[in-house]
Structure formats: structure tokens, C-alpha cells
BAKOLVO-573925 format. One record per residue: x, y, z of N, C-alpha, C in turn. Coordinates in nm, 3 decimals. Layout:
BEGIN
> X|Y|Z|X|Y|Z|X|Y|Z .
...
//
This chain:
BEGIN
> -1.080|6.255|0.226|-1.110|6.381|0.162|-1.168|6.474|0.263 .
> -1.256|6.429|0.351|-1.312|6.519|0.448|-1.209|6.570|0.545 .
> -1.107|6.485|0.578|-1.008|6.534|0.668|-0.929|6.655|0.605 .
> -0.901|6.640|0.476|-0.836|6.748|0.403|-0.913|6.874|0.404 .
> -1.047|6.866|0.381|-1.132|6.983|0.381|-1.134|7.047|0.520 .
> -1.139|6.957|0.625|-1.147|7.007|0.766|-1.024|7.076|0.799 .
> -0.904|7.025|0.759|-0.777|7.087|0.782|-0.767|7.217|0.719 .
> -0.813|7.224|0.594|-0.809|7.349|0.521|-0.895|7.452|0.584 .
> -1.020|7.416|0.623|-1.108|7.506|0.684|-1.047|7.561|0.822 .
> -0.983|7.465|0.894|-0.926|7.506|1.026|-0.814|7.606|0.996 .
> -0.731|7.580|0.895|-0.616|7.663|0.857|-0.669|7.809|0.833 .
> -0.768|7.817|0.742|-0.814|7.949|0.700|-0.910|8.026|0.799 .
> -0.973|7.942|0.884|-1.063|8.008|0.979|-1.001|8.018|1.118 .
> -0.868|8.004|1.128|-0.800|8.020|1.254|-0.821|8.169|1.310 .
> -0.872|8.178|1.439|-0.905|8.316|1.489|-0.783|8.399|1.498 .
> -0.658|8.339|1.521|-0.541|8.419|1.535|-0.482|8.471|1.403 .
> -0.469|8.383|1.305|-0.395|8.421|1.184|-0.481|8.403|1.057 .
> -0.609|8.361|1.076|-0.687|8.330|0.958|-0.707|8.446|0.861 .
> -0.730|8.572|0.919|-0.750|8.689|0.839|-0.630|8.708|0.752 .
> -0.504|8.706|0.812|-0.381|8.716|0.737|-0.367|8.615|0.627 .
> -0.406|8.498|0.655|-0.386|8.389|0.554|-0.483|8.408|0.447 .
> -0.606|8.448|0.471|-0.710|8.467|0.362|-0.670|8.585|0.277 .
> -0.615|8.685|0.337|-0.566|8.810|0.265|-0.452|8.763|0.165 .
> -0.360|8.683|0.219|-0.253|8.637|0.137|-0.296|8.549|0.025 .
> -0.398|8.470|0.050|-0.451|8.377|-0.057|-0.510|8.464|-0.163 .
> -0.589|8.570|-0.124|-0.659|8.655|-0.223|-0.554|8.734|-0.310 .
> -0.442|8.775|-0.246|-0.335|8.843|-0.321|-0.278|8.742|-0.425 .
> -0.243|8.609|-0.381|-0.183|8.517|-0.468|-0.276|8.489|-0.589 .
> -0.408|8.479|-0.564|-0.505|8.450|-0.670|-0.508|8.565|-0.762 .
> -0.513|8.689|-0.714|-0.522|8.804|-0.803|-0.390|8.810|-0.892 .
> -0.284|8.777|-0.829|-0.152|8.775|-0.900|-0.151|8.667|-1.015 .
> -0.206|8.548|-0.984|-0.212|8.447|-1.086|-0.312|8.486|-1.199 .
> -0.420|8.546|-1.159|-0.512|8.594|-1.266|-0.457|8.692|-1.352 .
> -0.384|8.783|-1.289|-0.323|8.894|-1.378|-0.221|8.831|-1.470 .
> -0.141|8.744|-1.421|-0.040|8.677|-1.510|-0.109|8.595|-1.617 .
> -0.218|8.533|-1.591|-0.292|8.459|-1.690|-0.350|8.545|-1.796 .
> -0.409|8.656|-1.751|-0.466|8.748|-1.844|-0.350|8.809|-1.934 .
> -0.242|8.839|-1.880|-0.124|8.897|-1.951|-0.075|8.794|-2.052 .
> -0.059|8.672|-2.013|-0.025|8.564|-2.101|-0.122|8.542|-2.217 .
> -0.253|8.553|-2.186|-0.356|8.548|-2.294|-0.339|8.660|-2.394 .
> -0.309|8.776|-2.344|-0.293|8.892|-2.432|-0.171|8.884|-2.520 .
> -0.055|8.824|-2.463|0.068|8.804|-2.534|0.048|8.709|-2.648 .
> -0.030|8.602|-2.625|-0.041|8.507|-2.725|-0.144|8.546|-2.835 .
> -0.233|8.638|-2.803|-0.332|8.673|-2.905|-0.282|8.779|-3.003 .
> -0.156|8.834|-2.977|-0.101|8.931|-3.064|-0.047|8.863|-3.191 .
//
């Protein structure tokens, strides 16, 4: 488990591409949230 966490931290904290990877992750999370909220609204009608 610790090795997985260390690998993830290294991936996202990479000085060369970490900023880009974190930005992409934030966009993906926002897109999933939006889709979830839309699905919730569609089912409540």
C-alpha cells in the first residue's frame, strides 16, 4: 500500500509535469461531478 501511495505522490509531484497532471485530474473530477449532478437531476424528475 505504501509503495502505491509513494508512486502516486511521485507521479503528481513531479517537478516537470506534475502541474499539468494535477490540472488534468482536477478537470476530470469536475467533469465527473457535473455528470453525477446531471444524472441526479434527471432521475429526480
